[in-house]
PLY file of the C-alpha trace (Angstrom):
ply
format ascii 1.0
element vertex 302
property float x
property float y
property float z
element edge 301
property int vertex1
property int vertex2
end_header
125.49 257.71 62.54
125.82 260.07 65.56
126.91 263.71 65.19
127.80 266.34 67.68
126.15 269.60 66.93
128.97 271.32 67.97
130.83 270.34 64.93
128.48 272.13 62.76
128.88 275.47 64.57
133.17 274.73 64.09
132.52 274.24 60.64
130.64 277.75 60.69
133.13 279.02 62.13
135.68 277.79 59.83
134.27 278.69 56.81
133.48 282.32 58.46
136.68 283.05 59.16
138.69 281.03 56.83
141.39 280.69 59.39
141.55 277.95 61.72
143.52 279.70 64.18
140.69 282.90 64.27
137.41 280.47 64.15
139.26 278.92 67.75
140.16 282.00 68.44
136.21 283.02 68.20
134.88 279.89 69.73
137.37 280.23 72.43
139.02 276.83 71.36
142.29 275.14 71.15
144.01 274.99 67.57
144.26 271.24 68.11
140.10 271.28 69.24
139.21 272.63 65.96
141.12 271.18 64.13
140.34 267.46 65.43
136.49 268.36 64.94
137.22 269.59 61.54
138.74 265.59 61.04
135.85 264.25 62.47
133.94 266.16 59.90
135.47 265.34 57.34
134.91 262.04 58.45
130.85 262.41 58.10
131.43 264.03 54.55
133.91 262.11 53.00
134.99 265.41 51.22
138.23 268.02 53.08
135.24 270.38 53.20
138.47 273.04 53.39
141.14 273.64 50.87
144.26 274.98 52.56
145.34 278.13 50.19
148.51 279.87 51.86
147.12 280.94 54.75
143.17 280.55 53.81
140.88 277.54 54.06
139.07 277.73 50.84
135.87 275.63 51.28
135.30 272.98 48.55
131.93 272.87 46.65
130.41 270.40 49.41
131.15 273.09 52.02
129.50 275.33 49.83
126.59 273.70 49.26
125.98 272.65 53.07
126.52 276.00 54.12
123.05 277.63 53.93
121.33 274.83 55.37
123.93 274.43 58.42
123.96 278.11 59.46
120.10 277.26 59.10
119.71 274.83 61.24
121.60 276.25 63.90
119.41 279.19 63.28
116.42 277.17 64.50
118.41 275.40 67.30
119.18 279.22 68.80
115.49 280.21 68.24
114.68 277.40 70.05
116.67 277.71 72.80
115.51 281.07 73.31
111.43 280.23 72.90
112.15 278.07 76.04
113.50 280.48 78.02
110.27 283.06 77.39
106.97 283.46 75.97
105.27 286.55 73.37
102.35 286.23 73.86
101.05 288.78 71.25
102.40 286.92 68.70
102.04 283.17 70.13
100.09 280.41 68.64
100.50 278.30 70.90
97.72 275.70 71.84
96.52 275.37 75.28
93.72 272.56 76.92
92.01 273.07 79.77
90.37 270.00 82.51
87.08 271.61 83.46
84.24 270.32 84.28
80.92 271.83 81.88
79.09 273.45 84.97
82.08 275.64 85.53
83.15 277.12 81.99
80.76 280.00 82.25
82.19 281.07 85.18
86.13 280.73 84.80
86.01 281.01 80.54
84.57 284.43 79.79
87.55 286.71 81.67
90.06 284.14 80.91
89.01 284.15 77.10
88.24 287.79 77.17
91.70 288.74 78.49
93.60 286.05 75.81
91.44 287.91 73.00
93.55 291.33 73.91
97.05 290.23 75.11
97.17 286.25 72.78
95.02 287.09 69.75
96.65 284.15 67.91
96.66 281.50 71.00
94.39 278.52 71.28
91.91 277.98 73.57
90.55 274.32 74.04
88.57 273.97 77.28
87.65 269.81 77.52
85.47 267.58 79.36
86.85 267.33 82.62
89.38 264.10 82.79
88.73 261.40 85.38
90.72 261.48 88.69
92.58 259.07 88.33
93.96 259.67 84.63
94.61 262.95 85.77
98.39 263.04 86.46
98.96 260.49 82.91
97.05 263.61 81.16
98.72 266.45 82.88
102.44 264.15 82.30
102.12 263.41 78.29
101.02 266.93 77.74
97.08 265.98 76.52
96.33 268.87 79.18
97.93 271.80 80.34
96.05 272.40 83.16
93.53 271.56 85.05
90.70 273.11 87.60
88.97 270.66 89.88
88.62 269.78 93.64
91.61 269.11 95.87
91.92 265.53 95.38
95.36 263.40 96.66
98.08 263.95 93.43
101.62 262.48 93.81
104.22 265.10 93.86
104.61 265.36 90.49
101.65 267.16 89.78
101.85 271.05 91.37
98.16 272.68 92.77
97.00 276.12 93.39
93.89 277.16 95.42
91.99 279.08 93.06
89.06 279.92 95.66
87.42 278.40 98.75
83.48 277.93 97.80
80.42 276.99 99.70
77.46 274.95 98.81
74.13 276.53 98.24
70.51 275.66 97.45
68.90 276.57 93.53
64.88 276.51 93.36
62.39 278.76 91.27
60.77 281.94 92.74
57.79 281.50 94.75
58.39 277.87 95.23
55.32 277.16 97.34
56.70 274.63 99.85
59.69 276.96 101.69
58.09 281.02 101.31
59.64 280.93 104.42
62.79 279.83 104.35
64.80 276.29 103.78
64.82 273.71 106.17
66.20 270.97 106.86
63.11 268.65 106.61
61.76 270.07 103.03
65.70 269.65 101.44
65.47 266.26 102.22
61.62 265.35 101.37
61.85 267.34 98.20
63.09 265.80 94.75
66.34 267.52 93.48
68.48 267.48 90.51
72.07 266.09 90.82
74.91 267.28 88.17
77.49 265.38 87.57
80.09 264.54 84.02
79.59 261.32 85.90
77.00 258.61 84.84
76.67 256.90 88.57
77.84 257.92 91.89
77.31 260.40 94.60
77.68 264.05 94.09
79.79 265.95 96.39
76.80 267.06 98.27
75.39 263.69 98.61
78.84 262.31 99.93
78.87 264.61 102.88
75.41 264.67 103.91
75.75 260.49 104.17
78.72 261.70 106.32
76.10 262.56 108.49
73.77 260.07 107.95
71.19 261.74 105.59
70.27 260.88 102.58
67.59 263.28 99.47
65.96 261.89 96.44
67.54 262.73 93.15
64.99 262.22 90.92
67.27 263.88 87.73
71.20 263.68 87.15
72.59 265.91 84.38
75.57 267.17 82.74
75.05 270.52 82.48
74.01 273.08 85.65
72.39 275.62 83.32
69.64 272.59 81.94
69.45 271.69 85.44
68.53 275.61 86.33
65.97 275.34 83.46
64.20 271.86 84.58
63.92 273.24 88.62
62.34 276.98 86.27
59.20 274.68 85.81
58.51 272.25 89.02
59.74 271.58 92.98
62.83 270.27 92.46
65.59 271.28 93.85
69.62 271.98 93.18
72.71 272.04 95.06
75.71 274.04 93.54
78.58 276.38 94.23
77.86 279.38 95.38
79.73 280.89 92.51
77.51 279.39 90.06
74.55 279.99 91.77
75.09 283.40 91.81
75.75 283.51 88.43
73.04 281.00 87.17
70.76 283.11 89.63
71.25 286.53 87.54
70.31 284.61 84.39
67.42 283.13 85.42
63.75 282.98 87.90
65.52 281.52 90.79
66.01 282.30 94.35
69.25 280.65 96.06
68.87 280.11 99.97
71.70 278.56 101.76
72.17 274.84 102.95
70.39 273.84 106.20
72.91 271.68 107.38
76.84 272.93 107.09
78.49 270.97 105.29
82.55 271.54 104.26
83.14 274.34 101.66
84.71 273.23 98.27
88.16 273.67 97.36
88.85 274.72 93.95
92.42 273.71 92.52
94.37 274.94 89.80
96.57 271.73 88.32
99.46 271.53 86.06
102.63 268.71 86.42
105.82 269.65 87.78
107.80 269.52 84.39
106.14 272.88 83.28
106.30 274.87 86.70
108.95 276.64 84.65
108.03 277.24 81.61
107.24 280.86 80.47
103.80 280.37 78.65
102.46 277.65 81.30
103.17 279.85 83.91
101.13 282.68 81.77
98.42 281.06 81.84
98.49 280.29 85.05
98.50 283.64 85.93
96.23 285.04 83.45
93.52 281.70 84.94
94.68 282.45 88.64
93.61 286.28 87.70
90.14 285.38 85.96
88.76 283.99 89.05
89.55 287.34 90.59
87.89 289.27 88.44
84.69 287.13 86.90
83.17 288.42 84.20
79.87 289.92 85.35
76.82 288.81 83.34
0 1
1 2
2 3
3 4
4 5
5 6
6 7
7 8
8 9
9 10
10 11
11 12
12 13
13 14
14 15
15 16
16 17
17 18
18 19
19 20
20 21
21 22
22 23
23 24
24 25
25 26
26 27
27 28
28 29
29 30
30 31
31 32
32 33
33 34
34 35
35 36
36 37
37 38
38 39
39 40
40 41
41 42
42 43
43 44
44 45
45 46
46 47
47 48
48 49
49 50
50 51
51 52
52 53
53 54
54 55
55 56
56 57
57 58
58 59
59 60
60 61
61 62
62 63
63 64
64 65
65 66
66 67
67 68
68 69
69 70
70 71
71 72
72 73
73 74
74 75
75 76
76 77
77 78
78 79
79 80
80 81
81 82
82 83
83 84
84 85
85 86
86 87
87 88
88 89
89 90
90 91
91 92
92 93
93 94
94 95
95 96
96 97
97 98
98 99
99 100
100 101
101 102
102 103
103 104
104 105
105 106
106 107
107 108
108 109
109 110
110 111
111 112
112 113
113 114
114 115
115 116
116 117
117 118
118 119
119 120
120 121
121 122
122 123
123 124
124 125
125 126
126 127
127 128
128 129
129 130
130 131
131 132
132 133
133 134
134 135
135 136
136 137
137 138
138 139
139 140
140 141
141 142
142 143
143 144
144 145
145 146
146 147
147 148
148 149
149 150
150 151
151 152
152 153
153 154
154 155
155 156
156 157
157 158
158 159
159 160
160 161
161 162
162 163
163 164
164 165
165 166
166 167
167 168
168 169
169 170
170 171
171 172
172 173
173 174
174 175
175 176
176 177
177 178
178 179
179 180
180 181
181 182
182 183
183 184
184 185
185 186
186 187
187 188
188 189
189 190
190 191
191 192
192 193
193 194
194 195
195 196
196 197
197 198
198 199
199 200
200 201
201 202
202 203
203 204
204 205
205 206
206 207
207 208
208 209
209 210
210 211
211 212
212 213
213 214
214 215
215 216
216 217
217 218
218 219
219 220
220 221
221 222
222 223
223 224
224 225
225 226
226 227
227 228
228 229
229 230
230 231
231 232
232 233
233 234
234 235
235 236
236 237
237 238
238 239
239 240
240 241
241 242
242 243
243 244
244 245
245 246
246 247
247 248
248 249
249 250
250 251
251 252
252 253
253 254
254 255
255 256
256 257
257 258
258 259
259 260
260 261
261 262
262 263
263 264
264 265
265 266
266 267
267 268
268 269
269 270
270 271
271 272
272 273
273 274
274 275
275 276
276 277
277 278
278 279
279 280
280 281
281 282
282 283
283 284
284 285
285 286
286 287
287 288
288 289
289 290
290 291
291 292
292 293
293 294
294 295
295 296
296 297
297 298
298 299
299 300
300 301
């Protein structure tokens, strides 16, 4: 049986005031409206609920038995309404899920987690393997992920996004590479073997797609999922690794590798933050988006 939850507000008011007229005044309703609601409640509980004694409405044993649960339920509903309009990061135990390429985790997560540890110590953050772009909208709509970070991709009007940064591709090689002491030219770039970092098992990387547009192709000898693994690979041989500049600078500071400009001009990489329109005004999601944007503007120095 369906029941109007507003009836329980009337029930609580009559119980509290002990009078239908006073309850109507408190609720800003007419006396007939309150009496009509009481009639519906009596049918629902199959009990009189309140017995008139003089000018007062005295609760029956059934009313006395359920009043605590009714008030607790109304309180919980009020809490839900309040929490839907605000977010208290210091006390929240909310869990967030990010879709983030593994190679970007060392760049974005340290500063973000440092902020969360101070401002929201009970929040749980999960960085997941990047979802397929074809599944991005469904994953965001279902709430499987709260935010996603990826290159600029076509999305429907249901997906909102903002640019985090415009990155450039650069080339990494071991220090004192014997074949590029005088700098890396295009001929050397195409002649040497390369490591490709990709979460996919097949298909070209961004750099290969852009190179093919201008009729150029390079030699990919190793494909791996993790940028740090790729950096360690090139430490021991003459292979090259192409990465976004922000990631390259981070790994270069950690390892004996040198950064070279791309020997051919390629478009920059637009890195965007994505979320679903249904959480655009949701306080918790909005708060996390702002923290992510701040983390990008002030990355942790390694």
